[in-house]
C-alpha positions, 0 to 999 in steps of 0.5 A, a space after each residue: 500500500 502507498 503511504 502518500 503519492 508515489 510518481 511514475 511515468 507509466 505502469 513500469 509492468 507494460 511497455 509504452 508503445 510509440 503512439 503512447 509515449 511515456 513522455 510527451 514534450 519531456 514530461 511523463 504523460 499521466 503527470 501532462 494529463 492530470 496536471 495540465 490538460 483541460 480534459 482532466 479539469 473538466 472530469 474532475 469538475 464534472 465529479 464533483 458537480 455530481 457528487 453534490 447534486 447528490 448529497 443535495 437530492 437525498 431526502 433520506 440520508 443513507 450511509 455509503 460506509 461498508 459494514 464491518 463484516 460486509 463483502 463486496 459481492 455481498 456490500 451491507 452498509 453502516 447505520 445513520 440514525 440520528 447522527 449528522 451528515 458528514 462526507 468523507 474525501 482523500 486528500 492527495 489528487 482527490 482535494 489536493 493537487 500535489 504540483 510541487 512534489 510533482 514537478 521535482 518527479 518530473 525530472 526523474 526523480 525516484 519515489 522514496 519515503 523519505 522524498 515524500 516525508 521531506 515534501 509533507 513537511 515542507 511543500 505546504 504552499 506548493 500545492 493546489 486545489 483539484 478543479 471543482 473541489 473547493 466550490 464543492 466543499 463549500 457547498 457541502 457546508 452550506 448544506 451542514 455536511 461536515 467535510 472530514 479528510 481521511 488520508 495516508 498522509 502521515 499523523 507525524 506531519 499533522 500540522 503541515 497536512 492542515 496547513 496544506 488544506 487550509 492554504 488551499 482554502 479547503 479547510 478547516 482540517 482538525 486532527 482527530 476531529 475532521 482530518 484522519 491520517 496514517 499512523 491515527 490507529 494501528 492500521 497503516 495505510 488501510 483506512 477502513 479503521 478510520 472510516 468506522 470511526 468517522 462513521 460511528 459518529 456521522 452518517 457519511 452521505 458521500 465518499 470521494 478519492 482516487 483509488 479504490 482503497 478510498 472506499 474500502 480496503 477490500 478492494 485490495 485484498 489481493 485480487 488480480 487486476 482483472 478480479 478487481 477490475 470486476 469487483 467494481 462492475 459487480 451490480 451491487 458495487 457498481 449501483 455505488 458509482 455516482 451515487 455514494 461514491 465518487 472517483 477523481 481521475 489519477 494516472 500518475 500514481 496509486 493502486 490502479 496502475 498494476 497489471 502486465 501486458 497480458 493481464 491488461 489485454 484479454 486474449 480475445 481481443 488481441 490483434 496485429 496488423 495484417 500487413 493488407 492480407 485479408 483474414 
């Protein structure tokens, strides 16, 4: 599991082709898309608009946090009762873009935990809000929904993470109240324990993230890429996307970037040019 922000130019187990270069004008293609393209900004705004619209349309609040003992095949949800409403979000590449760190990484720097920890401590001002996030969080709070951040940034750097979030205009963020971090419990980078702590106090009506682990640790329980992809398309889980669970684009790093060439492309769907010979 990744601690925070792992930069890769492309999935290392898949050989890039000429038509999809690893870099464009010297910048890794995934970074160029996420941090510079209008398309990525549009997708992000689209997700945030959909999230706010979903929360606004809810007449009877219902939880979107999986209950203890639930499975992806048979999901059940925590209860809401009279608990106040909250929305829970990952931080990195969900509400904050780590532009300073990725600028350094684009020069060819390999990711290391020590570099990431240095970034958490010192990169407080070299971030920007994800397009759409500021307006969305403002709208949620205006509806009386508490905004909570659940991130794998380190609890040792809580003050700096709080400063980064609030400096970008996305706060308030208070450790142990509206900010939960890796190290807050004994499960490390797993988030289900922190989600359970939040759900015990709040009716969590929406969650947003850029990786499947931002919704449930069950997605990272050792499945093959094909099984993991199938899990998000199963009827019970598919019904949550855009209806409580909202995904932001991130082709730069994370648990999505895995799978060999043979795992990514199903045997029955592979093609090669025939050289003009009709088959």
